[in-house]
C-alpha positions in Angstrom: -26.9 -14.9 23.1 -24.3 -16.2 26.1 -21.6 -13.7 27.7 -18.8 -15.0 25.5 -20.4 -14.1 22.2 -21.4 -10.7 23.8 -17.9 -10.5 24.8 -16.7 -11.4 21.0 -19.3 -8.9 19.5 -18.4 -6.0 21.6 -14.6 -6.5 20.2 -15.8 -6.9 16.7 -17.8 -3.8 16.9 -14.8 -1.9 18.7 -12.0 -3.1 16.4 -14.5 -1.5 13.5 -14.3 1.8 15.1 -10.5 1.8 15.7 -9.6 0.6 11.9 -12.3 1.7 10.0 -10.1 4.4 8.8 -7.1 2.2 7.9 -6.2 2.8 4.5 -2.0 1.3 3.6 -0.1 -0.9 4.5 1.8 -0.7 8.0 4.7 0.9 8.5 6.9 -1.8 8.5 5.6 -2.9 4.6 6.1 0.7 3.6 9.6 0.9 4.2 10.3 -2.4 3.1 9.0 -1.1 -0.3 11.2 1.9 0.1 14.2 0.3 1.1 13.9 -2.2 -1.9 13.2 0.7 -4.2 16.7 2.1 -3.5 18.3 -1.1 -4.5 16.7 -0.5 -7.7 17.8 2.9 -8.5 20.7 4.2 -11.1 23.3 5.9 -9.6 21.6 9.2 -11.5 18.5 9.0 -9.3 19.7 8.1 -6.0 21.6 11.5 -6.4 18.9 13.5 -7.0 16.8 12.1 -4.5 19.1 12.1 -1.7 19.8 16.4 -2.6 15.9 16.8 -3.0 15.6 15.1 -0.1 17.9 16.2 2.0 19.7 12.8 2.7 16.5 11.1 4.2 15.9 7.2 2.7 13.2 6.1 1.3 12.4 4.5 4.0 12.2 7.5 6.0 10.0 9.4 4.1 7.5 6.5 2.8 5.1 6.9 6.3 4.5 10.7 5.3 1.5 10.5 3.6 -0.1 8.9 6.8 1.5 11.0 9.1 0.1 14.0 7.9 -3.0 13.0 8.1 -3.6 14.6 11.6 -3.4 17.8 9.9 -6.6 18.8 8.3 -5.2 21.0 5.9 -3.9 17.8 4.4 -7.3 15.9 4.7 -8.1 16.7 0.7 -5.5 13.6 0.0 -7.2 11.1 2.1 -8.9 9.9 -1.0 -5.7 9.5 -3.0 -4.9 6.4 -0.8 -7.4 4.0 -2.4 -8.8 3.5 -5.4 -12.2 1.7 -6.1 -14.3 0.8 -8.9 -16.3 -2.5 -10.4 -14.8 -5.5 -10.4 -15.1 -6.8 -13.9 -14.3 -3.2 -15.2 -11.1 -1.4 -15.9 -10.6 2.1 -14.4 -11.8 4.6 -16.7 -14.8 2.6 -17.6 -16.8 4.3 -14.9 -16.5 8.2 -13.5 -13.5 8.4 -11.5 -14.2 10.1 -7.8 -14.5 14.3 -7.6 -12.4 13.7 -4.6 -9.3 11.9 -6.3 -8.2 8.4 -6.1 -4.9 6.7 -5.8 -4.4 6.4 -9.6 -4.7 10.4 -9.9 -2.5 11.1 -7.1 0.1 9.0 -8.3 -0.7 11.0 -11.9 -0.1 14.2 -10.0 2.9 13.4 -8.0 4.2 12.6 -11.4 3.3 15.4 -12.9 4.7 17.4 -10.6 8.3 15.6 -10.1 8.6 16.4 -13.8 7.9 19.5 -14.4 10.9 21.8 -14.1 9.0 24.5 -12.8 7.6 22.9 -10.0 9.6 24.3 -6.4 11.7 22.2 -4.0 9.1 22.0 -1.7 6.4 20.5 -4.0 8.6 18.3 -5.4 10.2 17.0 -1.8 6.2 16.9 -1.0 5.0 14.7 -3.9 7.7 12.6 -4.0 7.4 11.2 -0.3 3.7 11.1 -1.6 4.6 9.2 -4.7 6.6 6.8 -2.2 3.8 6.0 -0.2 0.7 5.2 -3.1 3.1 3.2 -4.8 3.1 1.1 -1.5 -0.6 1.5 -1.1 -0.9 0.6 -4.6 0.3 -3.0 -4.1 -1.4 -3.7 -0.9 -4.7 -5.7 -3.2 -7.2 -4.3 -0.9 -6.5 -0.2 -1.8 -8.3 -1.8 -4.7 -11.0 -3.4 -3.1 -14.8 -2.4 -3.0 -15.6 0.9 -1.7 -18.9 -0.5 0.0 -16.9 -2.4 2.4 -14.0 0.5 2.4 -11.5 -2.0 1.2 -12.2 -4.8 3.8 -12.2 -2.5 6.4 -15.9 -3.2 7.5 -15.5 -7.0 7.1 -14.9 -8.3 10.4 -12.4 -10.8 11.5 -10.2 -12.0 14.7 -6.5 -12.8 14.0 -5.8 -15.2 16.4 -7.5 -13.7 19.6 -7.9 -10.3 19.0 -10.1 -8.4 16.8 -9.5 -7.2 13.5 -10.7 -6.7 9.7 -9.8 -7.9 6.8 -7.6 -4.8 5.8 -6.0 -4.7 8.5 -4.6 -8.0 8.3 -3.6 -7.8 5.1 -2.1 -4.2 6.1 -0.3 -4.9 9.1 -1.6 -8.3 11.3 0.7 -10.6 9.0 3.7 -8.9 8.9 3.7 -7.6 12.2 2.9 -11.4 13.2 6.1 -12.3 10.8 8.2 -10.3 13.4 10.8 -8.8 11.1 12.2 -5.3 10.3 11.2 -3.4 7.6 15.3 -4.0 7.2 14.8 -7.4 7.7 12.0 -8.0 5.2 14.1 -6.1 2.7 17.3 -7.9 2.9 15.4 -11.1 3.0 13.1 -10.4 -0.6 13.3 -13.3 -3.0 16.1 -13.6 -5.2 14.6 -12.8 -8.6 16.3 -13.6 -12.4 16.9 -10.3 -14.3 14.0 -11.5 -16.6 11.7 -12.1 -13.5 12.7 -8.1 -12.7 12.2 -7.0 -16.2 8.5 -8.8 -16.0 7.8 -6.9 -12.8 9.0 -3.3 -14.2 7.0 -4.1 -17.6 3.9 -2.0 -18.0 2.2 1.2 -16.1 0.4 2.3 -13.2 -3.4 0.7 -14.9 -1.6 -2.9 -15.6 -0.7 -2.7 -11.8 -4.0 -1.2 -10.3 -6.2 -3.9 -12.5 -3.4 -6.9 -11.2 -3.6 -5.5 -7.8 -7.7 -5.5 -8.2 -7.6 -9.0 -9.5 -5.4 -9.9 -6.3 -8.4 -8.5 -4.4 -10.8 -10.4 -5.4 -8.9 -13.6 -3.7 -8.0 -11.7 -1.0 -12.1 -11.3 -0.4 -12.8 -14.6 -1.1 -10.0 -15.9 1.4 -11.8 -14.9 4.8 -15.6 -14.8 5.8 -16.9 -11.9 8.3 -16.3 -13.1 12.2 -13.5 -15.7 10.9 -10.6 -16.5 13.0 -7.7 -16.6 11.1 -4.4 -17.6 12.1 -1.5 -19.8 11.3 -2.9 -21.3 8.4 -3.9 -18.0 6.9 -0.6 -16.8 7.5 1.2 -19.9 5.7 -0.8 -19.4 2.8 -1.0 -16.0 2.7 2.0 -13.9 3.6 4.0 -15.0 0.7 1.8 -12.8 -1.6 2.5 -10.0 0.9 6.1 -10.7 0.3 5.8 -10.5 -3.3 3.8 -6.9 -3.2 6.1 -5.5 -0.9 8.7 -6.5 -3.4 6.7 -5.6 -6.9 5.9 -2.2 -5.2 9.8 -1.5 -4.5 10.8 -2.7 -7.9 8.0 -0.7 -9.7 8.7 2.1 -7.7 12.4 2.9 -8.8 11.2 2.1 -12.0 9.4 5.4 -12.1 11.9 7.0 -10.0 14.4 6.2 -12.8 12.4 7.4 -15.5 11.5 10.5 -13.1 15.1 11.5 -12.5 17.2 9.3 -14.9 
């Protein structure tokens, strides 16, 4: 093995250690989804959410579920960022994780927010979590394979830097595109009312299965050790933009149902 190959192996191993616990859209992606959602909220929902969050935007609170990971008391929420079940199966056909998963997490958030007996503190907490989890749901590799940690163990190069397939979809493509979350949300695709209605249709499980179907294509899009760059970006970043927009529209759909 020559020096160059040794160097690349070291880079890939380091990236594996650094990124092995990455289970979320990057900050920019989550914030874009939050801001897109705000544009689809009813007036009543906007007022209720603004009151509950003390005026904080959905974009601002969208990264809360990641920020609390540094606090051990919130460790039990870590499995809520993703869901793994066998390809070719429907969610529920296999025993769900005893530690919880993305589906269980979203359902818990909705239950707390709809319960009039829930405390203000609980509603604030679970609203912030819900905003994040709906974003996570639309990153395809959050519904990927458990054995490779949703693509985290599939080491690749992003241009000349070591990365992994999960990180490429989380943040590498978004960061390379160079737009802020506000620019991404403003420059979303223009959709007809019928297109928006189609995106809003279905339920959480429908959206989970949709993301898993997309995850299969993501896995087929790159091989371990492959150098990804301009061509990969050209073919796949439009999918990322679409998923961010779908996540925002569907988040608003859920919040409008909860808050009126």
